[in-house]
Residue, then its C-alpha position, 0 to 999 in steps of 0.5 A: m753493206f755486205l758485212f752488215a748483211l752477214f751479221r744479220v744472217r748470222d743473228q738468224l743462224f746462231t739461235r735455234n731452239g733457244h740455244e746459241i750455236e756456232h755457224e763456222t762458215t759465217r764466222k770464217i767469212i766475217i774473219q776473212q773480211s776483217q783482213n781489210m782495214n775498211n771491213i775492220e772499220q765496219i766491224v767496229n761500227q757494229i760494236v760501237f753503234e749496234k753493240n754487237q758482242e759477237a763482233v767483239k769476239i771476232l776482233e779478239k780472236e784476230a788480235q790473238k792471231k796477230d800477237i796483240w794483247f792488253d797489258s799493264t805498264q807495271k813492268l815498265y814503271e818498275a824498271i824505271a823505279l829501279g833505274k834500269v830504264s830512263g830518258f823518256t816520258v810516256p805519253a798517255i793519250n785521251i781520244r775523245t772522238f774520231t776514235f778508231d781513225t785516231a788510234c789508227i794514226l797512233f799505231r801507224l806512227m808507233k810502228e814507223k817511229k818504233v814507239g812501244a811506250s805509249i798509253f791510250e786512256l780515257a777518264r771517268s768523266e770523258a767516258k760519260y760525255t763522249d759516250q765511250p764506255m771503257p770496254e768499248y774504248a778498249t775494243v776500238v783501240k785493239a781494232a785499230a792495232i789489228a788494222e795497222g798491223y801492230k804487234g805487241p802489248v797495248f796499254v789502255q788506261g782508266d784516267h782520273f777514276q775520280i771520287k766526287a767530293e760532294k757525294y763522298f762527304d755526304p753520309q747518305k751518298q758515300g757508299e753509292e759513290l764508292t760502289a759506282l767507282m768499284e763497278l767502273i774499275r771492275d768493268s774496265i779490268n774485265a775489258g783489259v784496261y790494266n792501268i788505273d789512275i785513282d784520283a781521290s785528290t778531290l778529297v784533300k782538305l787544304d784548310s785542315p791544320d796539318l798535312r796528314t789530316q789534309q791528305i787522310h781521305n785521299y790516301k785512305t780511299t786510294a788504299e781501299m781502291t788499290k786493295f780492291i784492284r789487287a783482289i780482282e786483277p787477273k792472274g799473271i797481271t799486276v794492274s798499274v795503279g796511280g795516285e794523285i796528291g794535287e787536284i789539277g788546277g789547284k795549288n802546286s804540290t810539295q814534297e811534304e804533301f807527297r810524304a804525308f800521302i805516301k806514308g799514310y797510304k802505305a801504312l794501310l796496305p797489307g804487307g807484300m801488296k804492291g801499291i801505286i807505282k806513280v803519282s800525279v802532281q800539280t805544277g801549275a797546269a789546268h785541264g784544257g788550259i786557261i781560256l781568255p775572253d776571245g777563246s784563246r788560251a793564256d800562257i801558263k807557267l809550270d814549275l817543273e821542279v815540282l816534277q823532279k823533286i817529287s820524282e826523286e822523293a817517290k823513288k825512295y818509296s819504290l815508285a817510278g815517279t811523277v805524272q803531269h796532267g793537262a799538258s796537251t795545250l802547253p807550249e811545245k818547249y815544255f815537252s822536251m823538258f818533261p824527260e829531263k825533269k824525271c816526269i814518267e808520264v804526261h796526259l794529253a787530250t784537249a789539243f787533239q780535240d781542238i784539231v778535230y773541231n778546227h776542221l769541221s764544217e761550219e754547219l756541223r760545228e754550229k750544231m754542236y755549239a747550239y747543243c752546248r748553249q742549250n744543254c750546258a747553260e748552267e756551266r756558264k759563269p757570269n762573266d764568261t764571253d760566248e767564246q770562253f763558254l763554248m771553248k770550255t763546254r764543247k767537249k760535252a757535244l762529242g757524245p751526242f754527235k758521236k756518229e756524225l764525227w765518226n762518219l765525217p766526209e773523206d776530205i774533212k777526215s783526211r785533213i784531220v788525219e794529216a794535222l793529228e799526224v803532225k801533232f803526234t809525231t812532234t809529241f813522240e819525238k819531244l818526249g823521247v819515246c821513239g825507239t822504245k819498242e825495243i825496251i817494251e819487247r825486252l820487258y814483255t812477252h806473251 
């Protein structure tokens, strides 16, 4: 509570005669308080729940002092494309809730396991339904790095920056949709999100007569967004850009589809401009898994040869390789296979959300489920059981109950933390990223 009072005093002192002025004494006290993890958490709460921009500046100064900065995975992936680095798959972890605590767990484990190759990400849709704008998300991740004494580059990624097909193919709405995506990209890059995955796979028309016309809207839009990113990226930073050829949950991708996409895409880029460095493909996975009537998940069979074949093809076009989505709920046996199949990045989200839900009090969980029944009813399919419906839609309750989830009782928090630590440790070990801190230190300086 002392820190909250300091911010109120600061707000009174920083404005005089209509002009903002510095009050170094107050600023120094707040910075001194930030040395303690609990007080960093209080500053984060100021940012998240009171939108305090002065607190953002304070954290940024602390990050600079502690040698923590946002960066792009481009250098790492270029090294993979050239065959200079190999043997692991980078986890890209979507934190939908309990964000500060979860990021602290990750940084703590990254220090312990000497992990450097790891990404914090959030999708366009997730940012909306979890009530986490990309600038806020990036700031919270950086605050966790400060709290845990992490040093080095932090990779934050915009996942599934997706184009909605129903708007794109409506002449009246296409401009509005593309403008909204560009505004999201600009806001994200300005906040230090230097890794952007463009997902125009929603625009693929599988009923078109040939592969080029199937992929044309995908590669044209991806090329336009790439050019936009290159025009606005900061000096000294090459934003890592990803593309996608197969919508997750759809048909499995092929080498022929990739060739049709990449040839059309590269033909639209100006000479010398760096294009995408990776490509997401479909191997049989589904976001969140396939939910059975009892609420459990069906076993999914992946065709991991898709990853290897398209990765090998991608290297011919100077890409690092393929990306696997929808993997967190897969059996653990697959995780050690991703590096073997030349998958360079795997996206993980739902299993971590499940851990949080599994440890909530029955009272809070039922309140969140009641929200879903009331506000997501239109998403319920005719044959869905209640268990299926809730498992599919409960992510939509994370935003409305954000504050309750951030302020869980300590006993519940500790059980969630313990379960997440086990899951993250297994993930890091099976993906082969333990010990990659040395690689990152060699490639990145600040």
